[in-house]
C-alpha positions in Angstrom: 9.4 0.5 16.7 5.5 0.9 16.4 2.7 1.0 19.0 -0.9 0.9 18.9 -2.7 3.2 21.7 -5.9 3.1 23.0 -7.3 5.5 25.8 -10.4 4.6 27.6 -12.8 8.0 29.1 -14.4 7.9 32.5 -17.2 6.3 32.5 -20.5 6.0 35.2 -20.3 2.4 34.9 -15.9 1.9 36.0 -16.4 -1.8 37.0 -18.0 -2.5 33.2 -15.3 -1.3 31.8 -12.4 -2.5 34.1 -14.2 -6.2 33.5 -14.2 -5.7 29.4 -10.7 -4.1 29.7 -9.9 -7.5 31.5 -11.4 -9.8 30.3 -11.9 -9.1 26.7 -9.4 -6.0 25.5 -5.9 -7.0 27.6 -6.5 -11.4 26.6 -6.9 -10.3 22.4 -4.0 -8.0 22.8 -1.7 -10.8 25.0 -2.6 -13.2 22.0 -1.8 -10.9 18.8 1.4 -12.2 17.5 4.4 -10.0 17.2 3.6 -8.3 20.6 6.8 -6.5 22.1 5.6 -5.5 24.9 2.8 -3.6 26.3 1.9 -0.3 29.2 -1.0 -0.4 31.6 -1.2 3.1 32.2 -4.0 4.1 35.1 -4.9 7.4 34.6 -4.7 9.8 38.0 -5.2 13.3 36.8 -3.8 16.1 35.1 -2.1 19.3 35.8 -4.8 21.0 37.7 -7.2 18.7 38.3 -9.6 15.7 37.4 -8.3 14.1 33.8 -11.9 12.9 31.6 -9.3 9.8 31.5 -9.7 6.6 32.9 -6.8 4.6 31.4 -4.3 4.0 28.4 -2.9 0.5 27.1 -0.4 0.9 24.4 0.9 -2.2 22.7 4.4 -2.2 20.8 5.5 -4.1 17.6 8.3 -3.9 15.8 7.1 -2.2 13.0 3.9 -1.2 10.9 4.4 -4.0 8.9 4.3 -7.0 12.1 1.4 -4.7 13.0 -0.6 -4.6 9.7 0.1 -9.0 10.1 -1.4 -9.1 13.8 -3.9 -7.3 13.0 -5.3 -9.7 10.1 -4.8 -13.2 11.8 -7.9 -14.3 13.4 -7.0 -12.5 16.8 -6.6 -9.5 15.5 -9.7 -9.5 13.6 -11.9 -10.5 17.0 -9.7 -7.6 19.0 -10.7 -5.0 16.8 -14.2 -6.1 16.1 -14.6 -5.9 20.6 -13.2 -2.8 20.7 -14.8 -1.2 17.7 -18.5 -0.4 19.8 -16.5 1.4 22.4 -14.8 3.8 19.9 -18.1 3.9 17.8 -19.7 5.1 21.3 -16.4 7.9 21.9 -15.7 5.9 25.2 -12.3 5.4 23.9 -9.9 6.5 21.1 -7.1 5.0 19.2 -4.4 5.0 17.1 -1.2 4.1 16.1 2.3 5.7 15.7 6.2 5.8 15.4 7.1 5.3 18.9 11.2 6.0 19.3 13.0 5.4 22.6 16.7 6.2 23.7 18.1 3.2 25.3 20.5 4.2 28.1 23.2 0.8 28.3 22.1 -0.1 31.7 18.6 -0.7 29.4 20.3 -2.0 26.9 22.1 -4.8 29.4 18.8 -5.2 31.0 17.0 -6.1 27.7 18.4 -7.8 25.4 15.8 -9.6 22.8 18.5 -11.9 21.4 20.3 -12.5 24.6 17.2 -13.9 26.0 15.8 -16.1 23.1 13.3 -13.8 21.4 12.1 -15.1 17.9 10.0 -12.9 16.1 6.7 -15.1 15.3 8.1 -14.0 11.6 10.2 -11.7 10.0 9.9 -8.1 7.8 11.0 -10.3 4.0 8.4 -12.5 4.4 5.4 -11.6 2.3 
């Protein structure tokens, strides 16, 4: 699996951050083709005290190819353009990575993509 992660720092105007996240970041991300799952983490602290981070958002794709294709769509371009000012202002960190997960039997039974009818928007063979 391949994931794209954004981590927002704490800011003085948390309402502005939350509004941007809810009305722009989240809305555009959910429209990205090939998105398999997303996770929002509201950060409450770190061992020993307060964290400088406020929120983390992770987007999961089947592979780097699917991620790249998603970003090449009009929605993907709009998504990156919307996030860039936050990254340029050092209010957000962003990165992508390979993600590995060990699925337990219970998890495999709970989420079987083929069984629930998930159809990928394209295949790895498409160019």
